[in-house]
C-alpha positions as CSV (number, residue, x, y, z in Angstrom):
1,X,-34.5,-213.5,83.4
2,X,-36.6,-212.8,80.3
3,X,-33.6,-213.8,78.2
4,X,-33.6,-217.3,79.7
5,X,-37.3,-217.6,79.1
6,X,-36.9,-216.7,75.4
7,X,-34.1,-219.2,74.9
8,X,-36.1,-221.9,76.6
9,X,-39.0,-221.1,74.4
10,X,-36.8,-221.3,71.3
11,X,-35.4,-224.6,72.4
12,X,-38.8,-226.0,73.2
13,X,-40.1,-224.9,69.8
14,X,-37.1,-226.6,68.2
15,X,-37.8,-229.8,70.1
16,X,-41.5,-229.6,69.1
17,X,-40.5,-229.4,65.5
18,X,-38.3,-232.4,66.0
19,X,-41.2,-234.4,67.4
20,X,-43.4,-233.4,64.5
21,X,-40.7,-234.7,62.0
22,X,-40.0,-238.0,63.8
23,X,-37.3,-238.9,66.3
24,X,-33.7,-239.7,65.4
25,X,-31.9,-241.9,67.9
26,X,-30.3,-240.9,70.2
27,X,-32.6,-238.0,70.9
28,X,-32.8,-236.6,74.4
29,X,-34.4,-233.3,73.6
30,X,-32.9,-232.0,70.4
31,X,-32.1,-234.0,67.3
32,X,-28.6,-234.4,66.0
33,X,-29.4,-231.9,63.3
34,X,-30.7,-229.3,65.8
35,X,-27.5,-229.7,67.9
36,X,-25.4,-229.4,64.8
37,X,-27.2,-226.2,63.8
38,X,-27.2,-224.6,67.3
39,X,-23.7,-225.6,68.5
40,X,-21.7,-223.6,65.9
41,X,-23.7,-220.5,66.9
42,X,-22.5,-220.7,70.5
43,X,-20.4,-217.6,71.2
44,X,-21.9,-215.8,68.2
45,X,-25.5,-215.0,69.2
46,X,-25.5,-212.8,72.4
47,X,-29.1,-213.5,73.3
48,X,-28.6,-217.2,73.0
49,X,-25.3,-217.1,74.9
50,X,-26.6,-215.0,77.8
51,X,-29.7,-217.2,78.1
52,X,-27.6,-220.4,78.1
53,X,-25.2,-218.9,80.6
54,X,-28.0,-218.0,83.0
55,X,-29.4,-221.5,82.7
56,X,-25.9,-223.0,83.2
57,X,-25.3,-220.9,86.3
58,X,-28.7,-221.9,87.8
59,X,-28.2,-225.6,87.0
60,X,-24.6,-225.6,88.4
61,X,-26.0,-224.3,91.7
62,X,-28.9,-226.9,91.7
63,X,-26.5,-229.8,90.9
64,X,-24.4,-229.0,93.9
65,X,-27.5,-228.9,96.2
66,X,-29.2,-232.0,97.7
67,X,-32.1,-233.2,95.6
68,X,-35.6,-232.3,96.7
69,X,-37.9,-235.1,95.3
70,X,-40.9,-235.4,97.5
71,X,-43.5,-238.1,97.2
72,X,-46.2,-236.6,95.0
73,X,-49.2,-236.0,97.2
74,X,-50.4,-232.5,96.4
75,X,-52.8,-231.5,93.7
76,X,-51.8,-228.8,91.2
77,X,-50.4,-225.8,93.0
78,X,-49.4,-227.8,96.1
79,X,-45.8,-228.0,97.3
80,X,-44.9,-231.4,95.9
81,X,-46.6,-230.6,92.6
82,X,-44.6,-227.3,92.2
83,X,-41.3,-229.0,93.3
84,X,-41.8,-231.7,90.7
85,X,-42.4,-229.1,88.0
86,X,-39.2,-227.4,89.0
87,X,-37.3,-230.7,89.0
88,X,-38.6,-231.6,85.5
89,X,-37.7,-228.1,84.2
90,X,-34.2,-228.5,85.6
91,X,-33.9,-232.0,84.0
92,X,-35.1,-230.7,80.6
93,X,-32.6,-227.8,80.8
94,X,-29.8,-230.2,81.8
95,X,-30.7,-232.4,78.8
96,X,-30.4,-229.5,76.4
97,X,-27.1,-228.3,78.0
98,X,-25.7,-231.8,77.9
99,X,-26.4,-232.1,74.2
100,X,-24.9,-228.7,73.4
101,X,-21.9,-228.7,75.7
102,X,-21.2,-232.4,76.2
103,X,-20.7,-231.9,79.9
104,X,-21.3,-235.2,81.7
105,X,-22.4,-233.4,84.9
106,X,-25.7,-232.5,83.3
107,X,-26.4,-236.1,82.2
108,X,-25.4,-237.4,85.6
109,X,-27.8,-234.9,87.3
110,X,-30.7,-236.2,85.2
111,X,-29.7,-239.8,85.9
112,X,-29.5,-239.0,89.7
113,X,-33.0,-237.3,89.5
114,X,-34.5,-240.3,87.8
115,X,-32.9,-242.7,90.3
116,X,-34.2,-240.7,93.2
117,X,-37.6,-240.2,91.7
118,X,-38.1,-243.9,91.2
119,X,-37.0,-244.6,94.8
120,X,-39.5,-242.1,96.1
121,X,-42.4,-244.2,94.9
122,X,-43.4,-246.8,97.5
123,X,-43.0,-250.4,96.4
124,X,-46.7,-251.1,97.1
125,X,-47.8,-248.6,94.5
126,X,-45.7,-249.0,91.4
127,X,-43.1,-251.8,91.5
128,X,-43.7,-252.8,87.9
129,X,-43.6,-249.2,86.5
130,X,-40.7,-248.2,88.6
131,X,-38.5,-251.1,87.7
132,X,-39.2,-250.7,83.9
133,X,-38.4,-247.0,83.9
134,X,-35.2,-247.5,85.9
135,X,-34.2,-250.3,83.5
136,X,-34.7,-248.0,80.5
137,X,-32.9,-245.1,82.1
138,X,-29.8,-247.1,83.0
139,X,-29.7,-249.2,79.8
140,X,-29.9,-246.2,77.5
141,X,-33.3,-247.1,76.0
142,X,-36.0,-244.5,75.4
143,X,-37.2,-243.8,79.0
144,X,-39.9,-241.4,77.9
145,X,-42.3,-244.0,76.5
146,X,-45.5,-244.5,78.5
147,X,-46.2,-247.9,80.0
148,X,-49.6,-249.3,80.4
């Protein structure tokens, strides 16, 4: 399990370096240069390979299960808060795996999560925000920008 944490840490540091240097489109998590640097090393670096395998196995199980996207009502530490953290971690990992392995299942999983998340928000609360995020996700625009 520590192996997966180290790999995730490495990937997160790479993505932070990408943010510091500016974004290159399309950029889900890693830049094109980061993917081109990491991808040829797959199968050559045992720690990286075992970490990515553990993440792939976990995500493959999660993808086959029904989504659990509760309406956010708990403060930090509550059930819905913790579930959302797990969902976002899984989506982040799926984004990295999609970029490295080009497996559409990971992209479809993230798309399905976004779709279900936006439908878990009651219309009376966030119609404007929800529709703009959904529009971005399904049109391919940068869905991570913040709306005011």
